[in-house]
C-alpha positions as CSV (number, residue, x, y, z in Angstrom):
1,M,-5.6,97.7,-58.2
2,L,-6.8,96.8,-61.8
3,T,-5.5,99.0,-65.1
4,D,-7.4,99.4,-67.8
5,R,-5.1,97.4,-69.5
6,L,-5.3,94.4,-67.5
7,R,-9.5,94.8,-67.8
8,E,-8.9,94.8,-71.7
9,W,-6.7,91.9,-71.3
10,T,-9.3,89.3,-69.2
11,A,-11.8,90.1,-71.6
12,T,-10.5,88.6,-74.1
13,S,-11.2,85.4,-72.5
14,P,-7.4,84.3,-72.5
15,R,-6.1,80.9,-71.4
16,L,-5.8,80.7,-67.0
17,P,-4.0,80.8,-65.2
18,A,-1.7,83.4,-65.7
19,F,0.8,85.8,-64.7
20,V,0.5,89.4,-66.3
21,Y,2.8,92.0,-65.8
22,D,2.0,95.9,-66.7
23,L,5.2,97.2,-68.2
24,D,4.3,100.7,-67.7
25,V,3.3,100.2,-64.2
26,L,6.4,98.9,-63.6
27,D,8.2,101.9,-66.0
28,A,6.4,104.9,-63.8
29,H,6.9,103.0,-60.1
30,A,10.5,102.5,-60.9
31,R,10.8,106.0,-62.5
32,R,9.4,107.2,-58.9
33,I,12.2,105.3,-57.2
34,R,15.1,106.8,-59.2
35,D,13.8,110.3,-58.6
36,A,13.7,109.6,-54.9
37,V,16.5,107.8,-53.7
38,P,20.5,109.9,-54.8
39,I,22.4,106.7,-54.1
40,E,23.0,103.5,-56.0
41,I,20.4,101.1,-56.6
42,L,21.1,97.5,-57.7
43,Y,17.8,95.7,-58.1
44,A,17.6,92.1,-56.6
45,A,17.1,90.0,-59.4
46,K,15.8,86.8,-57.1
47,A,12.3,89.0,-56.7
48,N,11.5,88.4,-60.3
49,P,13.9,87.7,-62.8
50,D,11.7,87.4,-66.1
51,A,13.8,89.2,-69.1
52,P,10.9,91.9,-69.6
53,I,11.5,92.9,-65.9
54,L,15.2,93.5,-66.3
55,R,15.0,95.0,-69.3
56,T,12.2,97.6,-68.4
57,L,14.3,98.2,-65.1
58,A,17.9,98.5,-66.5
59,P,17.4,101.9,-67.5
60,H,16.2,103.3,-63.8
61,V,19.0,101.2,-61.7
62,D,22.8,101.3,-61.8
63,G,23.2,97.6,-61.8
64,F,21.6,94.5,-60.2
65,E,22.3,91.7,-57.5
66,V,22.4,88.2,-58.2
67,A,22.5,85.2,-56.0
68,S,23.5,82.3,-57.5
69,G,25.7,81.4,-60.9
70,G,22.6,80.8,-62.7
71,E,21.0,84.1,-61.9
72,L,24.3,85.6,-62.8
73,R,24.3,83.9,-66.0
74,H,20.6,84.7,-66.8
75,V,20.9,88.2,-66.1
76,R,24.0,88.5,-68.1
77,S,22.2,86.9,-71.2
78,V,19.5,89.4,-71.0
79,L,21.7,92.3,-70.2
80,P,25.1,91.5,-71.3
81,E,26.7,95.1,-70.5
82,A,25.0,95.4,-67.0
83,R,27.0,95.9,-63.3
84,L,26.6,93.0,-61.5
85,A,26.9,92.2,-57.6
86,F,27.4,88.3,-56.9
87,G,25.9,87.4,-53.1
88,G,24.5,84.7,-51.3
89,P,26.0,81.8,-48.7
90,G,27.4,78.7,-50.3
91,K,29.6,79.7,-53.5
92,T,30.5,76.9,-55.1
93,D,34.1,77.1,-56.6
94,A,32.4,77.3,-59.9
95,E,30.2,80.3,-59.3
96,L,33.3,81.8,-57.9
97,D,35.3,81.6,-61.2
98,L,32.6,83.6,-62.9
99,P,33.1,87.3,-63.5
100,A,31.0,90.0,-61.6
101,D,31.7,93.8,-60.7
102,R,31.5,92.8,-56.9
103,I,31.3,89.7,-55.1
104,H,30.1,89.7,-51.5
105,V,32.3,87.7,-49.3
106,E,29.9,85.2,-46.8
107,S,32.6,83.8,-45.0
108,P,36.7,83.9,-44.0
109,Y,36.7,80.3,-45.9
110,E,34.9,81.7,-48.9
111,L,37.1,84.9,-49.3
112,A,40.5,81.9,-49.0
113,R,39.1,80.1,-51.4
114,L,38.5,83.1,-54.0
115,A,41.9,84.3,-53.3
116,A,43.3,81.0,-53.9
117,K,42.1,81.3,-57.7
118,G,44.8,84.0,-58.0
119,R,42.7,86.4,-60.2
120,P,41.7,90.0,-59.3
121,A,38.2,90.7,-58.1
122,D,36.4,93.4,-56.0
123,V,35.1,92.2,-53.3
124,L,32.7,93.4,-50.3
125,L,32.5,91.8,-47.2
126,R,29.0,91.1,-45.6
127,A,29.0,91.8,-41.9
128,N,25.9,90.1,-39.9
129,L,25.5,92.6,-36.6
130,A,23.6,91.7,-33.6
131,G,21.3,93.6,-32.9
132,D,17.3,93.4,-31.8
133,R,15.2,92.6,-35.0
134,T,12.1,91.9,-32.9
135,G,9.0,92.4,-34.9
136,V,10.7,92.3,-38.6
137,A,9.2,90.2,-41.3
138,L,12.8,88.3,-42.0
139,A,15.5,88.6,-39.6
140,M,18.5,87.6,-41.8
141,S,20.9,85.7,-39.1
142,G,22.4,82.4,-38.9
143,P,24.4,81.7,-42.6
144,F,24.4,85.4,-43.3
145,G,27.6,87.2,-43.7
146,M,29.8,87.2,-40.7
147,D,30.0,88.4,-36.9
148,P,32.4,91.5,-36.4
149,D,35.1,89.2,-34.9
150,V,34.6,86.6,-37.3
151,I,35.3,89.2,-40.2
152,E,38.3,90.2,-38.7
153,E,39.5,87.0,-40.0
154,C,39.7,88.2,-43.4
155,R,42.6,91.1,-43.1
156,E,45.0,88.5,-43.2
157,I,43.5,86.6,-45.8
158,L,43.7,89.7,-47.6
159,A,46.6,90.9,-47.4
160,S,48.5,87.7,-48.6
161,A,46.2,87.8,-51.7
162,P,46.7,92.0,-53.4
163,W,44.6,90.7,-56.5
164,L,41.3,90.7,-54.1
165,R,40.4,94.9,-53.6
166,L,38.7,95.3,-51.0
167,R,35.9,97.7,-51.8
168,G,34.0,98.1,-48.8
169,V,31.0,96.5,-46.6
170,H,27.6,94.5,-47.6
171,A,25.0,94.3,-44.8
172,H,21.6,93.2,-45.0
173,L,20.0,92.4,-41.7
174,A,16.4,92.1,-41.9
175,S,13.5,92.8,-44.3
176,G,9.9,94.2,-44.1
177,L,11.0,97.5,-42.4
178,D,9.1,100.8,-43.2
179,A,11.3,103.9,-44.5
180,P,11.8,105.2,-40.6
181,E,13.0,102.1,-39.4
182,L,15.4,101.4,-42.5
183,V,17.0,104.7,-42.4
184,V,17.5,103.6,-38.9
185,Q,19.3,100.3,-39.8
186,S,21.3,101.6,-42.2
187,R,22.4,104.4,-39.4
188,E,23.4,101.0,-37.6
189,I,25.4,99.5,-40.3
190,L,27.2,102.8,-41.1
191,D,27.7,103.5,-37.5
192,W,29.9,99.7,-37.5
193,A,30.8,99.9,-41.3
194,R,32.8,103.2,-41.4
195,P,35.3,102.9,-38.8
196,W,35.8,99.4,-39.6
197,A,36.3,100.7,-43.7
198,E,38.8,103.3,-42.2
199,K,40.9,101.2,-40.0
200,A,41.0,98.6,-43.1
201,E,42.5,101.8,-45.0
202,I,39.8,101.3,-47.8
203,E,40.2,104.0,-50.1
204,D,36.6,106.0,-51.3
205,P,34.5,102.7,-49.5
206,E,31.6,101.4,-50.7
207,F,28.6,100.6,-48.1
208,N,26.0,97.9,-49.5
209,L,23.0,98.4,-47.0
210,G,20.8,95.9,-48.8
211,G,17.0,95.6,-48.9
212,G,14.1,94.8,-46.8
213,M,11.7,97.8,-48.1
214,A,8.1,96.7,-46.7
215,V,5.6,95.5,-49.0
216,D,2.1,95.4,-47.3
217,Y,-0.1,92.7,-49.0
218,A,-3.2,93.9,-46.7
219,A,-2.9,97.7,-47.9
220,P,-2.5,97.1,-52.2
221,G,-2.7,100.7,-52.3
222,A,0.1,101.9,-49.9
223,T,3.6,101.6,-51.4
224,F,7.5,102.2,-49.1
225,D,8.0,105.6,-48.7
226,W,10.3,106.5,-51.2
227,E,10.7,110.0,-51.1
228,A,11.0,110.2,-47.2
229,Y,13.8,107.6,-47.3
230,G,15.6,109.3,-50.4
231,R,15.8,112.4,-48.2
232,K,17.2,111.0,-45.0
233,I,19.1,108.0,-46.6
234,A,20.8,111.1,-48.5
235,A,21.7,113.0,-45.3
236,L,23.5,110.1,-44.2
237,A,26.0,109.9,-47.3
238,R,29.7,111.5,-46.8
239,P,31.8,112.8,-49.5
240,G,34.2,110.4,-51.0
241,E,31.9,106.8,-50.0
242,T,29.6,105.0,-52.0
243,L,26.4,104.2,-50.6
244,R,24.1,101.2,-52.2
245,I,20.8,99.4,-52.1
246,E,19.5,96.5,-53.6
247,P,15.7,96.4,-53.3
248,G,13.8,93.4,-54.5
249,R,9.7,92.6,-53.9
250,A,9.3,96.6,-53.5
251,V,10.3,97.2,-57.3
252,T,8.3,94.8,-58.9
253,A,5.3,93.6,-56.8
254,Y,3.0,96.0,-57.5
255,C,3.2,95.1,-61.5
256,G,1.7,91.8,-61.7
257,W,-1.3,89.9,-61.4
258,Y,-1.8,86.2,-61.1
259,V,-5.3,86.1,-62.7
260,T,-7.3,82.5,-63.1
261,D,-10.9,81.3,-63.1
262,V,-13.4,79.7,-60.6
263,L,-13.9,76.0,-61.1
264,D,-16.6,75.2,-57.7
265,V,-17.9,77.3,-54.9
266,K,-19.3,75.1,-52.0
267,P,-19.6,75.4,-48.3
268,A,-18.5,73.3,-46.0
269,H,-18.8,73.1,-42.0
270,G,-20.0,76.7,-42.0
271,R,-17.9,78.0,-44.4
272,W,-17.5,78.8,-48.1
273,Y,-14.8,77.9,-50.2
274,A,-13.6,78.5,-53.8
275,V,-12.0,76.0,-55.7
276,L,-10.0,78.2,-58.1
277,R,-7.6,77.0,-61.5
278,G,-3.9,76.8,-60.7
279,G,-3.1,77.1,-57.2
280,T,-0.2,78.1,-54.8
281,M,2.1,75.6,-56.8
282,H,2.2,78.9,-59.0
283,L,1.9,81.3,-56.5
284,R,3.2,80.3,-53.4
285,T,3.8,83.9,-51.5
286,P,0.7,84.0,-49.4
287,V,1.1,80.4,-47.8
288,T,4.8,81.6,-47.8
289,K,4.2,84.7,-46.3
290,Q,1.2,83.5,-44.1
291,H,-1.3,86.5,-45.6
292,D,-4.7,87.2,-47.5
293,Q,-3.4,87.6,-51.3
294,P,-5.1,90.8,-52.4
295,F,-7.6,89.9,-55.4
296,T,-10.5,91.6,-57.4
297,V,-13.2,89.5,-58.6
298,L,-14.4,90.2,-62.0
299,R,-17.9,88.4,-62.5
300,N,-18.9,86.4,-65.3
301,P,-22.5,87.0,-66.5
302,A,-22.7,83.7,-68.4
303,G,-21.6,81.9,-65.6
304,G,-20.0,78.2,-65.6
305,S,-20.9,74.7,-67.5
306,G,-23.5,72.8,-66.2
307,A,-27.9,73.9,-65.5
308,R,-26.7,75.5,-62.2
309,R,-24.0,78.1,-61.5
310,P,-22.5,77.5,-57.3
311,S,-21.7,81.0,-55.9
312,A,-22.1,82.6,-52.6
313,H,-23.1,86.3,-52.3
314,D,-22.2,88.8,-49.2
315,A,-20.3,86.2,-47.7
316,E,-16.9,85.2,-45.9
317,I,-14.8,82.8,-48.3
318,T,-11.5,81.2,-48.5
319,L,-9.9,81.0,-51.7
320,V,-8.0,77.9,-52.5
321,G,-6.2,75.9,-55.6
322,Q,-6.4,72.5,-56.8
323,L,-3.4,71.0,-54.8
324,C,-4.1,68.0,-52.2
325,T,-3.6,69.6,-49.4
326,P,-5.3,72.3,-47.1
327,K,-2.5,74.6,-47.1
328,D,-3.0,75.7,-50.7
329,V,-5.0,78.9,-49.7
330,F,-4.7,81.9,-51.2
331,A,-6.8,84.0,-48.7
332,R,-9.1,82.8,-45.8
333,D,-12.7,84.5,-45.0
334,V,-12.6,87.3,-47.0
335,S,-15.8,89.1,-47.7
336,V,-17.0,89.3,-51.4
337,A,-20.2,90.7,-52.7
338,G,-20.3,87.8,-55.0
339,I,-18.3,84.8,-56.3
340,G,-19.3,82.0,-58.6
341,V,-18.4,79.3,-61.2
342,G,-16.8,80.6,-64.7
343,D,-16.1,84.0,-62.8
344,V,-12.3,85.7,-63.0
345,V,-10.3,86.2,-59.9
346,A,-7.5,88.7,-60.1
347,F,-5.0,88.2,-57.7
348,G,-3.2,91.6,-57.1
349,M,0.6,92.0,-56.1
350,A,2.1,89.3,-57.8
351,G,4.8,90.6,-59.7
352,A,7.7,89.2,-57.1
353,Y,8.4,86.0,-56.0
354,G,5.7,84.4,-57.7
355,W,6.4,81.5,-60.2
356,N,10.3,81.9,-59.2
357,I,10.0,80.5,-55.9
358,S,7.4,78.0,-55.8
359,H,6.8,74.4,-56.3
360,R,5.6,74.2,-59.9
361,D,5.9,70.2,-60.6
362,F,4.1,69.1,-57.6
363,L,0.8,67.2,-58.7
364,M,2.0,68.3,-62.7
365,H,-0.7,70.8,-62.9
366,D,-0.2,72.5,-66.3
367,P,2.1,75.8,-65.9
368,P,0.4,79.2,-66.0
369,G,0.9,81.7,-69.0
370,F,2.8,84.7,-68.6
371,H,1.7,87.8,-70.4
372,Y,4.1,90.9,-70.5
373,L,1.6,94.2,-71.4
374,A,2.9,97.8,-73.1
375,G,6.7,97.2,-73.6
376,D,6.1,93.8,-75.0
377,P,2.5,92.9,-75.3
378,R,2.9,89.3,-76.7
379,G,2.5,86.3,-74.5
380,Y,5.8,84.3,-73.4
381,P,5.3,80.4,-73.1
382,P,7.1,79.1,-69.8
383,S,9.9,78.0,-71.3
384,E,11.0,81.2,-71.9
385,V,10.5,82.1,-68.3
386,P,13.1,81.5,-65.7
């Protein structure tokens, strides 16, 4: 859904394409999550690490989850006092030297390397539990965390390294789950982790239940049911323990738009195509997830350059970018009342996993602009955006 502020912004004829973030929308959504969820919340910075995004979220979260040394240093530079949990497979020795409030350990070898540093550190062991993940958007299998039998190898390492403080268990098993499914998964994690923590004699154990809250790109007006989730997750909590989650996409997706304009409209073999400035080298999410990115067409009465303005009306159209590949597609065969050269197209739900995961240098097109409305209305050049 376009906000009035975004419509006003597009009317100023800015340079396109551009990512536009409404920080008031983000602030209100983050406040809703905070009010609904009574356990600790860490924002997964990988979803969108832009400095204005982090600053907007800081009052509403208990800290941030980072997945590389680069993310850790970046978040520290923006929010020096923020609590950080450092996760992700394949941490280098240099990364293990970086200070974090919690380190999510992915393997016995990683734990042994951390122990060899000889410095105090608070750790959670990441468990990868077997189970039926049929139908989930993304199952975190393979290199992520440890099987329950492998995690047992960590006991001896911890016993020989008392400077490592075992705080609990981390488990992120799958993504794209609705509230009831996520609560079931959380119960599955706790049913395994609680007895393990008790056997390990962990005082006041911490259980990080991961993220994975569903975001439905086919239904932009629907959001994860934070209120129902909050009530049910609260019922799982026990005295003396800390429950924690680390959502990312479901926090920031709704506050951002990728805004661009139409360069050409043409038929080909019975189908209509609109060629847009930019492409999936800026917004890779629709290609990655194989979905139609939701969009709104803002008609431009002036049209494009030249004597004839190519357009299509009451048609199904495929929106593509400027890349020399048939995979550069934002949306396929979507019904539109009208679209023509010079019109502006605003792709919604672009506040997460947009520019930061895209193959931005492919074909060396100009980068998009970046604009943060409300809380910080000025535009940021790409050099200031991570």
